[in-house]
DOTORTOR-524838 format. One record per atom (N, C-alpha, C): residue in three letters; x, y, z. Coordinates in steps of 0.02 Angstrom, whole numbers, plus 50000, padded with zeros to 5 digits. Example, Ala and Ser with C-alpha at 12.3 -4.5 7.8 and 13.67 -1.06 7.14 Angstrom:
<recs>
ALA506604971650390
ALA506154977550390
ALA506604983550390
SER506424988850354
SER506844994750357
SER506455000250394
</recs>
This chain:
<recs>
MET502845132551592
MET502945131551525
MET503605129251487
LYS504135136851505
LYS504795134351486
LYS504895127651491
ARG504875125551538
ARG505205117851561
ARG504895113151514
VAL504155113851506
VAL503845108951464
VAL504205108851383
ALA504235115251372
ALA504425117651300
ALA505245115451298
LEU505275113651327
LEU506315112751344
LEU506245103151339
THR505635100651369
THR505785093751371
THR505665092451301
TRP505125095251258
TRP504965093751200
TRP505515094051166
ALA505925100251156
ALA506415101651113
ALA506865095151120
LEU506985094751187
LEU507525089551186
LEU507425081951171
ALA506885080251209
ALA506405073051166
ALA506455073751096
LEU506235077951040
LEU506275078250983
LEU507055079550957
THR507425081250990
THR508255081950966
THR508535073350978
PHE508285070651020
PHE508565064151032
PHE508145059650991
VAL507585061550960
VAL507355055850928
VAL507665056650862
MET507625062950839
MET507965065150761
MET508755061150754
ALA509015062450831
ALA509755058750818
ALA509795053050802
SER509295049450855
SER509335042050846
SER509125039150782
ALA508725044150724
ALA508375042750661
ALA509025042750626
VAL509445047750628
VAL509875049950588
VAL510455043350584
ARG510795041450642
ARG511135037050662
ARG511035029450629
TRP510305029550625
TRP510075023150597
TRP510115023950520
ALA510045029450491
ALA510015030450437
ALA510755028850404
ASP511175031150435
ASP511845029850423
ASP512025024350424
ALA511845019650457
ALA511935011650455
ALA511755010050396
LEU511185011750359
LEU510785008350302
LEU511085012050234
GLU511745008050235
GLU512045011750175
GLU511805007850113
ILE511485011050061
ILE511275006150011
ILE511855007849944
LYS512055002049916
LYS512295003649853
LYS511825002549766
ARG511935006549749
ARG511475005649687
ARG512005006249630
SER511685001049573
SER512005000749509
SER511664996649464
THR511824996449414
THR511264993549348
THR511554987649314
LEU511094981049305
LEU511344975949276
LEU511484976849209
SER511694973349156
SER511874972849097
SER511244973749052
ASN510624968949085
ASN510064969749072
ASN509574975949078
GLY509864982149110
GLY509334986349143
GLY509204986449196
ALA509114981149234
ALA508624982549294
ALA509254986049344
VAL508854988749383
VAL509154993549427
VAL509404988749505
LEU510054988949535
LEU509994983349585
LEU510274987949648
LEU509974986549728
LEU510034992449771
LEU510144986349821
VAL510784986949859
VAL511114981849896
VAL511244984949968
SER511194982450025
SER511034985550078
SER511784979150130
GLU512094979250123
GLU512334975250166
GLU512384973650248
GLN512024968050266
GLN511934970250340
GLN512224962150357
HIS512654962550390
HIS513004955550396
HIS513064955650484
GLN512394956150513
GLN512224956450586
GLN512154946950583
LEU511594945050539
LEU511394938750548
LEU511664934250473
PRO511674927750489
PRO511714924450404
PRO510954924750371
MET510704928450359
MET510324927750316
MET510374932250267
VAL509824930350207
VAL509834936750150
VAL508974936150120
THR508914942550098
THR508174943150068
THR508354947650020
MET508004946149956
MET507944948049880
MET507234950049879
ALA507134956149848
ALA506304958049815
ALA506514960249746
ILE506174958249706
ILE506124960149640
ILE505614962549611
ALA505434970849593
ALA504904972349586
ALA504784973349518
PHE504254970049489
PHE504264971349403
PHE503514976349393
ASP503554978049349
ASP503084983149323
ASP502304979949295
ALA502154975549347
ALA501744970349330
ALA501054969649389
GLY500864975549409
GLY500224975549454
GLY499704975649417
ALA499184975049465
ALA498464977249458
ALA498344981549402
ARG498744986949426
ARG498384994149366
ARG498744992949283
ARG499104987749271
ARG499234984449215
ARG498724978449175
ASP498154977849221
ASP497514974249208
ASP497314976049135
PRO497124971849093
PRO496764975749030
PRO496134977249044
PRO495734981049008
PRO495084980449020
PRO494774973549012
ASP494204973249067
ASP493974966149072
ASP494044961449081
LYS494804962549119
LYS495324956749139
LYS495404957849214
ALA495174960749255
ALA495324964349313
ALA495524957049349
GLY496104957549394
GLY496324950149416
GLY496914946449400
LEU497084950149319
LEU497484944749287
LEU498104944949309
ALA498374951549350
ALA499064953749380
ALA499164948249436
ALA498564948049491
ALA498604943449546
ALA498774934849516
LEU498254934349469
LEU498314927749457
LEU498984923649412
THR499274930049378
THR499964928949358
THR500384926549401
ALA500384931949439
ALA500884930349514
ALA500664923049558
SER500054922149576
SER500144915749601
SER500174908449561
ALA499884910749494
ALA500104905949435
ALA501194903449431
LEU501294909249429
LEU502084909249446
LEU502384904949486
GLU502254904749544
GLU502334901149605
GLU502264893149587
GLN501964890549536
GLN501984884349533
GLN502384879349486
GLY503104880749526
GLY503454877949498
GLY503784879449443
THR504164876749386
THR504494877649343
THR504444874349276
ARG504744874249228
ARG504804870149174
ARG504914862749193
ALA505504862349242
ALA505664855249231
ALA505524853749306
MET505204858249354
MET505054854849427
MET504314858149418
ALA503724852949444
ALA503214852249454
ALA503204856249526
ALA502704859549545
ALA502504862349610
ALA502794860249667
ALA502524852349654
ALA502584850849739
ALA503314848949730
ASP503724848649704
ASP504574848349683
ASP504904852949698
PHE504694858149665
PHE504794866549688
PHE504764867349758
ASP504014866349801
ASP504104868149855
ASP504424863149892
ARG504544857449884
ARG504874853349944
ARG505804855849936
ALA505844857349884
ALA506734860149869
ALA506824865949903
VAL506344870149907
VAL506414875749937
VAL506384874250020
ASP505844871350037
ASP505784868650113
ASP506254865850134
PHE506624860950087
PHE507194858150149
PHE507824862550154
MET507804868750129
MET508144872950139
MET508234877150188
GLY507444876150206
GLY507084882750262
GLY507124889450238
SER507074890750161
SER506994894550132
SER506194897350139
SER506184903250089
SER505464906350060
SER505574910350006
VAL504954906649947
VAL505074911049873
VAL504394911249869
GLY504364916649855
GLY503514918149815
GLY503544924249774
VAL502834924149742
VAL502754932049705
VAL502084933049743
SER502084939949720
SER501394942449741
SER501224949949707
ALA500754951849691
ALA500504957649645
ALA500054961749701
ASP500254970249691
ASP499824973349725
ASP499774978549665
HIS499234984049669
HIS499004987749626
HIS499664991249585
ASP500244992849608
ASP500744997349557
ASP501164989349525
ASN501434984849567
ASN501834980549544
ASN501704972649569
ALA502104970249541
ALA502264962649560
ALA502874961149577
VAL502744958549646
VAL503544956149678
VAL503704949749701
ALA504404948249667
ALA504604942549675
ALA505104941449735
GLU505104936949774
GLU505424939249855
GLU505584931049855
MET506244931349908
MET506524926649932
MET506964928049993
THR506984923550039
THR507324924650107
THR507584917150117
SER508384917950140
SER508664910850140
SER509124912950192
LEU509544906350228
LEU509944907650258
LEU510584908350218
THR511154912850234
THR511944912350182
THR511934909050160
LYS512044901550176
LYS512384896550133
LYS511974892750089
TYR511224895150086
TYR510864893950034
TYR510904896949997
GLU510844904349972
GLU510804908949948
GLU510844908549875
PRO511524904749864
PRO511434902649795
PRO510984898349759
GLN510824893249812
GLN510304889049787
GLN509734892249775
THR509394896049830
THR508754898149826
THR508654904249776
LEU509154907849757
LEU509254913049709
LEU509064909249641
HIS509404903849633
HIS509364899549571
HIS508614896549567
LEU508274893549620
LEU507554893449621
LEU507044899449583
LEU507164904049621
LEU506924910549618
LEU506864913349541
ALA507584912349506
ALA507764913949458
ALA507294908749390
GLN507344901849411
GLN507054897449362
GLN506284899949364
MET505984901649418
MET505384901249427
MET505134906949378
LEU505654912849372
LEU505394919149327
LEU505644917149269
THR505984916549255
THR506374914049181
THR506094909049141
GLN505974902449188
GLN505654897149145
GLN505224895049186
PRO504464897049198
PRO504034897049222
PRO503694891349210
GLY503354887349241
GLY502964880549221
GLY502344882649179
LEU501914886949218
LEU501324891249185
LEU500834884449151
ARG500754879849186
ARG500384874549159
ARG499634876549152
ASP499224872549098
ASP498574873949103
ASP498144872949180
ALA498464866749188
ALA498034864649248
ALA498164868149313
ASP498874872349328
ASP499064874749369
ASP498624883249387
ILE498644884349317
ILE498334890949312
ILE497494889749340
VAL497184885449305
VAL496474882049318
VAL496364882849397
ARG496814879249411
ARG496814878249484
ARG496684884649543
LYS497514887949513
LYS497424894249544
LYS496874898649550
ARG496544899649475
ARG496004903849452
ARG495384901349512
GLY495454895949517
GLY494774892449549
GLY494924894649626
ASP495594895349667
ASP495564896849738
ASP495544904949738
GLN495564908949673
GLN495524914649667
GLN494824916649679
LEU494614913349621
LEU493744915149624
LEU493464912649707
ALA493734908849731
ALA493474904849811
ALA493614910649851
GLY494334914749840
GLY494254919449875
GLY493994925749871
LEU493854926649818
LEU493374932449817
LEU492544930349829
LYS492454925149842
LYS491614923549868
LYS491634925249943
ALA492274922349967
ALA492274922450039
ALA492314930450049
ALA492544934750033
ALA492964940850038
ALA492104945150026
ASP491624943049980
ASP491024946349982
ASP490764944650042
GLU490764939350092
GLU490384940050140
GLU490794944350216
GLN491164946850197
GLN491654953150226
GLN491374960450215
PRO491044963050260
PRO490554971250247
PRO491284975150222
GLU491994975350258
GLU492334979550253
GLU492724979350178
TYR492594973250160
TYR493044971250082
TYR492404973750033
VAL491804974750061
VAL491214976349993
VAL491334983449994
ALA491194986950056
ALA491234994050066
ALA492004997950023
GLN492594992450032
GLN493124994449996
GLN493074996049914
VAL492834988049908
VAL492754988649823
VAL492324994649800
ALA491634995149846
ALA491284999649791
ALA491525007249810
PHE491875007149867
PHE492345013749862
PHE492775016649802
ILE493265010649787
ILE493715013749723
ILE493475012249666
LYS492835008349667
LYS492315008149601
LYS492195016149604
GLN491765020249642
GLN491445024649639
GLN492005030549627
LEU492535030549649
LEU493205034749661
LEU493615035549600
PHE493725030449565
PHE494185028449516
PHE493935027549458
GLY493145023949466
GLY492925023349386
GLY493265016949358
ASP493345017249300
ASP493835014549250
ASP494415014949235
THR494775018949291
THR495445018449281
THR495845015249304
PRO496555013549308
PRO496945008049336
PRO496955007249404
TYR496655010549431
TYR496525009249512
TYR496025006449531
GLY495445007449487
GLY494865005949490
GLY494454998449497
HIS494854996049508
HIS494554987449545
HIS495044985749579
PRO494834981249627
PRO495194976949667
PRO495634972249652
ILE496204972349679
ILE496914967849653
ILE496674963449640
ALA496264957649665
ALA496034951449653
ALA495454950749583
GLY495244958549576
GLY494814957349522
GLY494224955949549
PHE493564953149515
PHE492914952649523
PHE492824946049493
PRO492264941749516
PRO492084935149495
PRO492054936749423
GLN491674940349391
GLN491444938749332
GLN492084940149288
SER492624945249308
SER493134944949257
SER493594939149286
VAL493674935449323
VAL494154932549351
VAL494054925849314
ALA493404924349303
ALA493094917549288
ALA493164916449207
ARG493294922149182
ARG493324923449108
ARG494224921949097
LEU494574924349140
LEU495364922149098
LEU495634917649105
SER495874916049059
SER496124909749015
SER496894907749044
PRO497224902849017
PRO497974901649024
PRO498394904948979
ASP497994905648929
ASP498324910248890
ASP498414917248906
ASP497874920848935
ASP497884927748954
ASP498564928249009
VAL498634922949045
VAL499104921749089
VAL499714920549058
ARG499924918249019
ARG500714917248983
ARG500594924448950
ARG500194926748914
ARG500394933248889
ARG500554939748932
PHE500054939048996
PHE500364944849042
PHE500864942849055
TYR501164937249071
TYR501864935449096
TYR502344938949056
ARG502244936948988
ARG502884940148928
ARG502714946648923
ASP502204950548924
ASP502354956648913
ASP502534960748999
HIS502394958349054
HIS502564964149094
HIS503164961549154
TYR503414954449151
TYR504024950849186
TYR504594952549140
ARG504764957149124
ARG505284961249093
ARG505794964749137
ILE506444962549144
ILE506824962449196
ILE507234970549183
GLY507034973649125
GLY507304979149113
GLY506894983449130
SER506314982649161
SER506024988449188
SER505824987549274
ALA506314980949277
ALA506234979249369
ALA506754982949399
ILE506854983649479
ILE507054984649529
ILE507244979649578
ILE507904977249589
ILE508044972949620
ILE508384975249692
ALA508124973249765
ALA508274977649816
ALA508544970549863
VAL509164968349873
VAL509404962949911
VAL509874966949983
THR509684962150050
THR509834965850096
THR510174958950134
GLY510844959950189
GLY510864955650212
GLY511554952450216
ASP511824946750238
ASP512504946150234
ASP512614942450169
VAL512734948750135
VAL512954947850066
VAL513574952650046
GLN513804952749992
GLN514284957249964
GLN513964958349892
ALA514114965649885
ALA513634970149832
ALA513974966849765
ALA514704966749764
ALA514854964249700
ALA514764956049668
ALA514714953149736
ALA514524946449727
ALA513794943149687
ILE513384947549729
ILE512594945449718
ILE512484949349659
LYS512744953449630
LYS512684957349559
LYS512914951749497
GLN513644949249525
GLN513764943349483
GLN513264938949463
GLN512984937249522
GLN512554931749530
GLN511864931049483
LEU511664938749499
LEU511024940549458
LEU511234941649375
GLU511764942449368
GLU511934944249296
GLU511934936549264
ARG512064932549304
ARG512064924249272
ARG511434921649295
GLU511004923949345
GLU510374919349327
GLU509864922049293
LEU509744928049289
LEU509114931349270
LEU509184931549190
VAL509394928949160
VAL509314927249080
VAL508874925649053
GLY508464929149007
GLY507944927148971
GLY507214931348996
LEU507474937049037
LEU506904941749048
LEU507154947649011
ASP507414948348973
ASP507694953648938
ASP507044959648912
GLY507174965148909
GLY506694969548869
GLY506364974048936
THR505994979148912
THR505624983248956
THR505014983348947
VAL504574985948988
VAL503764987748984
VAL503664995048989
PRO503434997248918
PRO503255004148897
PRO502905006948951
PRO503015012448976
PRO502725017749021
PRO501975017449011
GLN501645019149065
GLN500895019149080
GLN500665025449089
ALA500275027249037
ALA499965033149033
ALA499615034749106
ALA499855042449154
ALA499435042349210
ALA498705046749193
PRO498405041249216
PRO497585042549227
PRO497355050349270
PRO496865053049245
PRO496775060149280
PRO496685058849361
ALA496915063549387
ALA496885061749475
ALA496095061649483
PRO495995057249530
PRO495225055149551
PRO495295062449591
ALA494455062849573
ALA494135070049591
ALA493385068449609
VAL493085070849663
VAL492355070549655
VAL492055077249661
ALA491655078849631
ALA491065082049613
ALA490835086549674
PRO490625092049684
PRO490375094949747
PRO489705091549757
GLY489675089849823
GLY489045086749865
GLY489285080649893
ILE489065077049937
ILE489105072449971
ILE488695067049927
HIS489265061749914
HIS488715058349866
HIS488695049349900
LEU488185049149914
LEU488175043349959
LEU487675035049924
THR488365031449936
THR488045024649911
THR487755019249968
VAL487265017449985
VAL487095014050048
VAL487035005650007
ILE487445001150033
ILE487384993850007
ILE486894990350075
ASP486454986850058
ASP485894985150121
ASP486194977850124
ARG486404976350194
ARG486604970450217
ARG486444968450292
ALA486054962550297
ALA486064961250366
ALA486674959650428
ILE486824966250428
ILE487404964850469
ILE487374968250534
ALA487784966650596
ALA487644969150664
ALA487894977150663
GLN488534979550620
GLN488864985050617
GLN488804988650549
ALA488754993750556
ALA488824997250490
ALA489574999250471
ASN489704997250414
ASN490314997850400
ASN490525004550349
LEU490885008450370
LEU490715017250325
LEU491405018350313
ILE491375022650240
ILE492095024250205
ILE491845031550183
ILE492325035650212
ILE492085041750184
ILE492945045350145
GLY492665045950089
GLY493325049650062
GLY493505054449989
SER494075053849965
SER494085058249903
SER494735056849863
GLY494935061349818
GLY495505059049800
GLY496235061849863
GLY496725057449821
GLY497395060649869
GLY497935063249824
VAL498585059449846
VAL499205061049802
VAL499555053749788
ALA499995056149726
ALA500285050049718
ALA500965049049776
ARG501275045849778
ARG501735044849824
ARG502345049649822
SER502725049749758
SER503125056549729
SER502935063649758
ASP502245064549764
ASP502105070849772
ASP502365074049823
PRO502715080549824
PRO503185082949879
PRO502725086349943
ASP501995085349949
ASP501565087249972
ASP501415079450028
TYR501815075450007
TYR501595067950050
TYR501845068850139
TYR502305072750140
TYR502725071750220
TYR502225077750246
LYS502065080950223
LYS501535087250254
LYS500995085250272
LEU500665081150229
LEU500135075150234
LEU500145071250296
GLN500745067950312
GLN500665063450349
GLN500675066350414
VAL500995072650426
VAL500875075050489
VAL500155077550499
MET499885080550444
MET499105082650452
MET498715075550466
ASN498805070750426
ASN498245065550451
ASN498385062350496
TYR499175062450534
TYR499155059850608
TYR498845063150642
ILE498725070450639
ILE498335072650681
ILE497445073650698
LEU497395070550623
LEU496565071650605
LEU496295063350631
GLY496695056950600
GLY496575051250607
GLY497045044850606
GLY497545048050589
GLY498185040950591
GLY498575042350651
GLY498445043550700
GLY498705044450764
GLY498535040650805
GLY498125035450799
GLY497795031650849
GLY497405035250898
PHE497555033450977
PHE497065036851024
PHE497205042651031
SER497865046351005
SER498085052450990
SER497635058150947
SER497355054050883
SER497025055950844
SER496365060850858
ARG496125066550824
ARG495535069250827
ARG494805064550834
LEU495015060150769
LEU494585056350742
LEU494375050950821
MET494745047950845
MET494805043650881
MET494535047750944
LYS494765052050962
LYS494495055951022
LYS493775056851028
VAL493615060250957
VAL492935063250955
VAL492515057150931
VAL492635054150896
VAL492105047750878
VAL491975040750937
ARG492545040050968
ARG492695033451000
ARG492655036351057
SER493145040351099
SER493125041651166
SER492485046151189
LYS492505053651150
LYS491805056951186
LYS491145051951156
GLY491175050851088
GLY490385049051082
GLY490305042451071
GLY490845038351102
GLY490695030051107
GLY490335028351052
LEU490595029250997
LEU490195026150935
LEU490595022050891
ALA491225020650900
ALA491565015750874
ALA492235012850922
TYR492445006050904
TYR492785004350924
TYR493545007150901
SER493505007050828
SER494175011950805
SER493835017150742
VAL494305021350720
VAL494215025950674
VAL494825027650651
ASP494915027350583
ASP495505029150553
ASP495535033750487
SER496085037050467
SER496075038550417
SER496905038250376
GLY496685038550314
GLY497425039250283
GLY497545040150209
PHE498025043450191
PHE498245042450119
PHE498565037450083
GLU498085033750051
GLU498435028450011
GLU498825031549947
ALA499355031549936
ALA499815034749891
ALA500195031549860
GLY500185029949789
GLY500645023949738
GLY500995029749689
LYS500965024649627
LYS501395028549578
LYS501035033149556
PHE500135031449560
PHE499645037649526
PHE499425041349600
PRO499145046549593
PRO498675049349659
PRO498115042849662
GLY498215043749725
GLY497565036549755
GLY497175040249793
ALA496865039249863
ALA496315042149894
ALA496545042949963
PHE496065047049985
PHE496085049250065
PHE495465046550075
LEU495415042550148
LEU494865040350169
LEU494955038850242
VAL494335039950267
VAL494285039550326
VAL493865031250341
VAL493915027550381
VAL493625019950382
VAL493405018350444
LEU492985017750470
LEU492515014950532
LEU492035010450528
GLN491775005950595
GLN491345002850595
GLN491045005550657
THR490345005450655
THR489825007150701
THR489215002450712
LYS488775002550775
LYS488175001250765
LYS487645002650720
ASN487264999550688
ASN486805003250636
ASN486625009550666
ALA486175009150712
ALA485815013250746
ALA486045020050758
SER486895020650750
SER487255027150773
SER487615028450691
ALA487505025150646
ALA487805026850584
ALA487745034150559
ASN487155038150555
ASN487095044850552
ASN487435049150600
GLU487395047750662
GLU487915052150701
GLU488575050550704
ALA488925045050675
ALA489635044550679
ALA489705048550594
LEU489415047050567
LEU489595052650481
LEU489665058150506
LYS489065062950544
LYS489145067350554
LYS489655070350591
LEU489865066550662
LEU490595067150695
LEU491155068450647
VAL491165063350593
VAL491845062950553
VAL491835069550511
ILE491235069350480
ILE491185076250439
ILE491515082450467
GLU491215083450552
GLU491285089550582
GLU492035090250597
GLN492375084150592
GLN493145084950617
GLN493645086550552
LEU493275084450497
LEU493485085850420
LEU493405093750430
ARG492925095650438
ARG492845103950423
ARG493305107950481
GLU493435105250524
GLU493735109150598
GLU494415108550583
ILE494785103850558
ILE495595103450523
ILE495595109950466
ARG495035109350429
ARG495175114750385
ARG495095121650413
ASP494645122150444
ASP494415128650467
ASP494935132650532
ALA495245128750559
ALA495575131150621
ALA496345128450626
PRO496875132450645
PRO497475129850651
PRO497515124150706
VAL497995120150700
VAL498005113250754
VAL498405116950804
SER498445113750858
SER498835116650921
SER499665114450908
SER500055117650937
SER500755117550931
SER500925110050970
ALA500605107051024
ALA500745103851046
ALA500535095650996
GLU499795097750974
GLU499775091450909
GLU500305091450861
LEU500565095150844
LEU501015095650800
LEU501675093250816
GLU501885094950880
GLU502585092750877
GLU502445085250923
ALA501805083350951
ALA501675076150954
ALA501765071750879
ALA501515074350829
ALA501415071050766
ALA502175071050741
LYS502435075150744
LYS503225076350736
LYS503535070550758
LYS503505070750830
LYS504025065850873
LYS503805059650849
TYR503315056650856
TYR503105049050827
TYR503345047850757
LEU503055051850709
LEU503385050850627
LEU503965049950643
ILE504365053650670
ILE505105052850664
ILE505485048050698
GLY505185047650762
GLY505215040950814
GLY505305034650774
SER504625034250762
SER504365027350741
SER504665024550656
PHE505085029350623
PHE505255029450568
PHE505735021950572
PRO506185021950609
PRO506725017450606
PRO506285010850643
LEU505775010850675
LEU505435004750698
LEU505154998750643
LYS505015004050586
LYS504574999950524
LYS505254996250490
LEU505654997850511
LEU506324993750463
LEU506794988850511
ASP506644986850543
ASP506924982050582
ASP507024976150569
ARG506794972650506
ARG506784965250493
ARG506974968750418
GLN507444961850389
GLN507674962250320
GLN507034963650271
SER506484960450271
SER506034960050222
SER505744968950220
GLN505674971850272
GLN505624980250286
GLN506064981950260
ILE506734981250257
ILE507144986450234
ILE507314983850152
ALA507084978350131
ALA506924978050054
ALA506504980050025
SER505764981250064
SER505374987250032
SER505504993250034
PHE505734993550088
PHE506025001950082
PHE506415003150021
MET506954999450020
MET507465000549959
MET507105001449901
LEU506474996949884
LEU506044996349829
LEU505715003349823
GLU505385004049871
GLU505105011349895
GLU505585018249860
THR506145017349888
THR506435022549859
THR506705024149798
GLU506625019749760
GLU506825020049681
GLU506155019349644
LEU505575015849665
LEU505125016849617
LEU504695022149631
PHE504805026949683
PHE504405033649693
PHE505025039649679
GLY505695038149651
GLY506225044349656
GLY506285046749726
LEU506225042949775
LEU506605047249850
LEU507325047249863
GLY507645044449822
GLY508335045849831
GLY508675040849875
LEU509245041149881
LEU509625035449921
LEU509815036349983
ASP509725045149977
ASP509835047150039
ASP509175049850094
TYR508635046150075
TYR508015047450094
TYR507875047050175
ALA508255040050191
ALA508225040450251
ALA508565045650295
ASP509005047350263
ASP509455052750309
ASP509005060150300
ARG508655061550248
ARG508255066550242
ARG507615067250282
TYR507255060150290
TYR506645059650327
TYR506455064550388
PRO506865064550439
PRO506715068650502
PRO506595076950470
ALA507125077550432
ALA507145084250411
ALA506385087350389
LEU506335081750344
LEU505625083650307
LEU504995083150344
ILE505045078050396
ILE504405079950455
ILE504425085150479
ASN504975088250527
ASN505255091850560
ASN505035099250537
ALA505095099150472
ALA505165106650431
ALA504375107350437
VAL503805103550465
VAL503055106350446
VAL502895110450506
SER502525115350481
SER502155120450518
SER501465120350541
VAL501305123350578
VAL500585122550584
VAL500265127250522
ASN500575131550501
ASN500155134650432
ASN500265130250382
ASP500775126450369
ASP500855120050325
ASP500155114350332
VAL500065112250404
VAL499565108750414
VAL498895109250396
GLN498655115850402
GLN497975119350379
GLN498025119150298
ALA498725121250288
ALA498605121250198
ALA498535115750182
MET498905110850195
MET498485103450172
MET497915100650179
ALA497675103150254
ALA496905102150252
ALA496475105950209
ARG496645111550194
ARG496175116150153
ARG496175111750074
LYS496865109750043
LYS496955106949989
LYS496785100949975
TYR496625097450025
TYR496445090150020
TYR495925086450050
ILE495635090750089
ILE495165087750148
ILE494405092350105
HIS494035089450069
HIS493365093350055
HIS492895089050095
PRO492585090450145
PRO491935088050158
PRO491235092050134
ASP491465095250090
ASP490905095950029
ASP490855092349962
ALA491275089149944
ALA491525086249888
ALA491705078349900
ILE491345073649952
ILE491515067649964
ILE491225060849937
ASP491545055049929
ASP491025049749935
ASP491145044449991
ILE490585043050026
ILE490385040350063
ILE489905033650046
ILE490305027050078
ILE490155020850071
ILE489695018950133
ALA489275016550143
ALA488955013550203
ALA488755007150174
VAL488965001550210
VAL488624993950228
VAL488284992750257
ALA487734991850268
ALA487314991550337
ALA486664989550321
ASP486514986850384
ASP485984985450388
ASP485284992750379
GLN484944992950335
GLN484724999350316
GLN484075000650374
SER483944993450373
SER483184995250427
SER483164998450504
GLU483954996750521
GLU484245001750568
GLU484575005850557
ALA484995006550519
ALA485385011950501
ALA485085017450486
ARG484465016650420
ARG484175022050385
ARG484815027950368
VAL485205027650350
VAL485845031250322
VAL485615035350269
ALA485535042550275
ALA485325047450232
ALA485595053650232
VAL485795055250190
VAL486295061550179
VAL485885066550235
ALA485355068850240
ALA484875072550254
ALA485085072050343
SER485325065750340
SER485285064850421
SER485925068050459
PHE486455066850415
PHE487225069550439
PHE487465075250404
ALA487055078350348
ALA487265085050329
ALA486835089250300
ALA486975095950284
ALA486445100550281
ALA486185098550203
THR486555101050147
THR486505100550083
THR487115094250049
ALA486755091750006
ALA487265086449960
ALA486785081449915
THR487085077649870
THR486815074649824
THR486765066749843
ALA486255062549840
ALA486495056849857
ALA486105051049813
ALA486465045249813
ALA486165039349754
ALA486135033549791
ASN485665031049804
ASN485465024349865
ASN485495017749814
HIS485785013749838
HIS485835007249790
HIS485745002049836
</recs>
């Protein structure tokens, strides 16, 4: 036993030392542009490439009421060239250099990105800046992109996992900023006009509220001067958005069944979670790795797949953003085994609350989370995203240095405390997209007491 304990201790020490050495190599220089934007630069001269990401406060949580999908449509419309260059000409100019330029929206932000060889960085940055400061936003382009978005929503509605996700966020978040999918709903997107897009662009693509992350073969001082010249015309800031109430599920098991003629039931079990800036986030990472985030080593995978043979995969996770997100368990199983799979999941939710995890489970979770941390940042695009995350959620420039210690400090008692605080098997939402003629999903079949609403 002493030999095993020593092996674990040595392995963990080695992994932590490797992570710290990697963190030391990721030096981040922070400054502020004259227009108010925060600039983060990590000089990485190993390869002759540059990656830049600019986060605007223009994500889907900013969609106005009844205009779900507007942030996503605006992002895709911005990619359609500039006032001086049609979309086809713009794309040819980018492709000629072997660069990439694009804009995308998630729930919290819209991110404009570019990647180029070092020798083409000035030209690529100029094109990106023109797309942001002098966008085309022509009616015909916007209408075409709206059609693409509607077609994508129609195709997504044929995917049962997507249908389950949309139903889950609607049930958990309601009419709050996270209560609709990023791409919106078909009925809301169909009503979006070119004027809506241009107005959203004017209101939310404000450089004073933006964060710029640059990594690669650059000099911090030089790239700052370029950005000062190029990003003229996006002045101003976006007013803060009031934080919505944290999502909460009333006591009981609230079941929604969506009847579809499909071979496998798609199940989501969940409740409210935390914001990314919450200090509990790191303890929750460890707890969730043991519960369902650790792949084949997680309890849910061992019980539902390996022991029960009911699912190919089952995962759990906390979706943490600017505002508190969701905790959810996601799995697919045969229609006939849906009730049994739900029963096993709920049993595991109870168990991790009621009994302490083992020391072996805890150490395995820490080792993986610390050891895999550098592996998630082995590309320039990942480093740029990481830098944005540190600023957006107030994690600090020394976050990479502190991460191993944050994870290693988690104790067995911490894991159980987090489970009791955030895992609520008697107050959960369940979405089941299934062939109900075979599945017969019903609360009485997998839980003793609950409330249900079938749709």
